[in-house]
C-alpha positions in Angstrom: 103.1 118.1 145.2 103.0 114.5 146.3 100.5 113.4 143.8 102.1 112.3 140.4 99.8 112.0 137.6 99.7 111.8 133.8 99.1 115.5 132.9 98.9 114.7 129.4 96.2 111.8 130.1 93.2 112.3 128.0 90.4 114.2 129.4 87.3 112.1 130.8 83.9 113.9 130.5 82.3 113.6 134.1 79.0 114.6 135.5 79.0 116.5 138.8 76.4 118.7 140.4 77.6 122.1 141.7 75.8 125.1 143.3 74.3 126.9 140.1 74.6 130.4 141.6 78.4 129.7 142.1 78.8 128.3 138.6 77.1 131.2 136.9 79.3 133.7 138.9 82.4 131.7 138.0 81.5 131.8 134.4 80.7 135.5 134.5 84.2 136.1 136.0 85.8 134.1 133.0 86.7 131.1 135.2 87.2 127.7 133.6 84.9 125.7 135.7 86.4 122.4 134.6 89.9 123.8 135.2 88.9 125.2 138.7 87.1 121.7 139.5 90.4 119.9 138.4 92.4 121.9 140.6 90.2 121.5 143.5 90.3 117.9 142.8 94.1 117.7 142.5 94.1 119.4 146.1 91.8 116.9 147.7 93.8 114.1 146.5 97.0 115.5 147.6 95.5 116.0 151.2 94.2 112.6 151.1 97.7 111.2 150.1 99.3 113.3 153.0 96.7 111.7 155.6 97.6 108.2 154.3 101.3 108.8 154.4 101.0 110.3 158.0 98.8 107.4 158.9 101.3 105.0 157.7 104.2 106.7 159.4 102.2 106.9 162.8 101.6 103.2 162.8 105.2 102.3 162.0 106.2 104.8 164.7 103.9 103.0 167.0 105.4 99.6 166.0 109.0 100.7 166.5 108.2 102.3 169.7 106.3 99.1 171.0 109.3 96.8 169.6 111.8 99.0 171.4 109.8 99.0 174.5 109.5 95.4 174.7 113.1 94.3 173.3 115.3 97.3 173.5 117.0 99.3 170.7 119.4 97.4 168.5 121.8 100.1 169.1 122.2 99.0 172.8 124.6 96.1 172.0 127.0 98.8 170.3 126.6 101.7 172.8 127.0 102.2 176.4 125.6 105.3 177.5 
């Protein structure tokens, strides 16, 4: 899990719209809709965090590859291959 958050943080009431049939079926099955929504939100936040990290890594690698193409590797002065 990438996301760190305070699991003991107080609950905040929120207002969201969900498919009424889906909510009714979940309640009939004994599913805690709030807990399921929170789990889904956590998954979405984790996915967004992974995308952000990947985008930052890609940008860094583009920068490094461009730098190396222009100036060579810093290791070149220490290695003869």
